[in-house]
C-alpha positions in Angstrom: 120.9 97.0 81.5 123.6 94.8 82.8 125.9 97.8 83.2 123.9 98.9 86.2 126.1 99.3 89.3 125.2 97.3 92.4 125.7 99.4 95.4 125.4 99.4 99.2 126.2 102.0 101.9 128.2 101.6 105.1 128.2 104.4 107.7 130.6 103.2 110.5 129.8 103.4 114.1 126.5 101.6 114.0 125.6 97.9 114.0 127.2 97.2 110.5 130.9 96.7 109.8 133.0 96.0 106.7 132.4 92.2 107.4 128.7 92.8 106.5 129.6 94.5 103.3 131.9 91.6 102.4 129.1 89.2 103.2 126.8 91.0 100.8 129.5 91.3 98.1 129.8 87.5 98.1 126.2 87.3 97.1 126.2 90.2 94.7 129.3 90.1 92.5 130.5 93.5 91.4 129.1 95.3 94.5 130.5 98.8 95.2 130.1 100.3 98.7 129.7 104.0 99.6 131.6 104.0 102.9 133.5 106.1 105.4 135.9 103.2 106.1 138.0 100.8 104.0 136.3 97.5 103.1 139.0 94.9 102.1 138.2 93.2 98.8 135.3 95.5 97.9 135.6 98.7 95.9 134.5 101.8 97.8 133.5 105.3 97.1 134.1 107.7 100.0 131.0 109.2 101.7 131.3 112.9 101.3 128.9 114.0 104.1 128.4 113.2 107.8 124.8 112.3 107.6 124.0 109.6 110.2 122.6 106.2 109.8 120.1 105.6 107.0 120.4 109.2 105.9 123.8 108.3 104.3 121.8 106.6 101.6 120.9 110.0 100.1 124.5 110.2 98.9 123.5 107.6 96.2 121.9 110.6 94.5 125.1 112.7 94.3 125.8 114.1 90.9 129.3 112.6 90.8 127.9 109.1 91.1 127.0 108.4 87.5 124.7 105.9 85.9 121.8 103.8 87.1 122.2 101.9 90.4 120.8 98.9 92.1 120.9 99.6 95.8 120.8 96.8 98.4 120.5 97.2 102.2 123.3 95.3 104.1 120.9 92.9 105.6 119.7 91.6 102.3 120.0 87.9 101.2 120.5 87.5 97.5 119.4 84.0 96.3 119.1 84.4 92.5 120.4 86.3 89.5 119.8 90.0 90.0 119.9 90.7 86.2 116.2 89.7 85.6 115.1 92.0 88.4 117.1 94.8 86.8 115.6 94.1 83.4 112.1 94.1 84.9 112.4 97.8 85.9 112.6 99.0 82.3 115.2 101.5 83.5 112.6 103.2 85.8 113.3 104.0 89.5 111.8 101.2 91.6 111.3 100.9 95.3 109.8 98.3 97.6 106.3 98.6 99.0 106.5 98.6 102.8 105.7 95.0 103.7 103.1 95.9 106.2 101.9 99.3 104.9 102.1 98.7 101.1 100.8 102.1 100.2 104.2 103.5 101.4 107.4 103.0 99.5 110.4 101.5 101.2 114.1 101.8 100.4 115.7 98.4 101.3 116.0 97.5 97.6 116.0 100.3 95.0 116.7 100.7 91.3 117.8 104.3 91.0 117.5 105.7 87.5 120.0 108.4 86.5 117.3 110.7 85.3 115.7 110.9 88.8 118.8 111.6 90.7 119.0 115.4 90.2 115.5 116.1 91.5 116.0 114.0 94.6 119.4 115.5 95.3 118.2 119.1 94.7 115.3 118.6 97.1 117.5 117.0 99.7 120.3 119.6 99.5 118.0 122.5 100.0 117.8 121.7 103.7 119.0 118.2 104.7 118.8 118.9 108.4 115.2 119.9 108.2 114.4 116.6 106.4 116.3 114.7 109.1 114.3 116.5 111.9 110.9 115.9 110.3 108.4 114.0 112.5 105.6 111.8 111.3 104.3 108.3 111.4 105.1 104.9 109.8 105.8 105.3 106.1 106.6 109.0 106.3 109.8 108.9 108.3 113.5 108.4 107.4 115.1 108.3 104.0 112.2 106.3 102.5 109.6 108.8 103.7 111.7 111.6 102.1 112.0 109.6 98.8 108.3 108.9 98.8 107.5 112.6 99.1 109.9 113.5 96.3 109.3 110.6 93.9 105.6 110.2 94.8 103.8 107.2 96.3 103.2 106.0 92.8 106.9 105.3 92.2 107.3 101.9 90.5 107.4 99.0 93.0 109.2 95.6 92.9 106.1 93.8 94.2 104.2 94.7 91.1 106.9 94.3 88.4 108.4 91.1 89.9 105.7 89.5 92.1 107.1 86.9 94.4 110.7 87.6 93.5 111.4 90.0 96.4 110.1 88.9 99.7 110.3 89.7 103.4 111.8 87.3 105.9 109.3 88.2 108.6 106.3 88.5 106.4 106.8 85.6 104.0 109.5 83.1 105.2 108.2 81.9 108.5 107.0 78.6 106.9 110.0 78.3 104.7 111.5 80.1 101.7 108.8 80.9 99.1 109.4 79.3 95.7 110.8 81.8 93.2 112.2 84.2 95.7 115.4 85.9 94.4 115.9 88.5 97.2 114.9 88.3 100.9 114.7 91.6 102.8 115.4 91.6 106.5 113.9 94.6 108.2 114.5 95.0 111.9 115.3 91.9 113.9 116.4 89.2 113.4 119.2 90.1 111.0 120.2 87.4 108.6 123.3 86.3 110.6 121.1 85.8 113.7 118.4 83.8 111.8 118.6 80.1 111.3 117.8 78.9 107.8 120.0 76.8 105.5 119.5 79.3 102.6 121.1 82.2 104.6 124.9 82.5 103.9 127.0 82.5 107.0 128.6 85.9 107.9 132.1 84.4 108.0 
């Protein structure tokens, strides 16, 4: 499954810039970015819709973006080879478990199988604005809440197929980097470039 495309998404106008994409691309060779701006040195695919913030991630499920994808949030630190994580999925769509409410899926690191794209895209395109307006509580909001409803809470999770390989900076790294961690997810503050640890690559 080494042909899987590694992808990220950049919607300009927020806290992330092309420099953050370049930072992630240095850690994940071959990275492609869905973006509404140019990212020097990184191949880009233009965003086709004006969905704000995290909602731009739903464009990963567009029918014109072919093949299986490994999606990484821009505030992800990659420490090891991503190929074993890809192989561990068995080609099945895989999401994080929320690090504090593990019954809910989270979307910071996702393996997106081609065979699941159409049903996600069809559900989203029926009324994207209604999905974006939806109110709820932790675990039911945002793009990951939508994906959890469409794919089901039982969608395969990294924490079960690769235990200890994908960790949270806030939940698991306060006493140092856990042995065996290949990916560290930063959710909320601090972002990687604001944290102090010698295993975090500098932004510039």
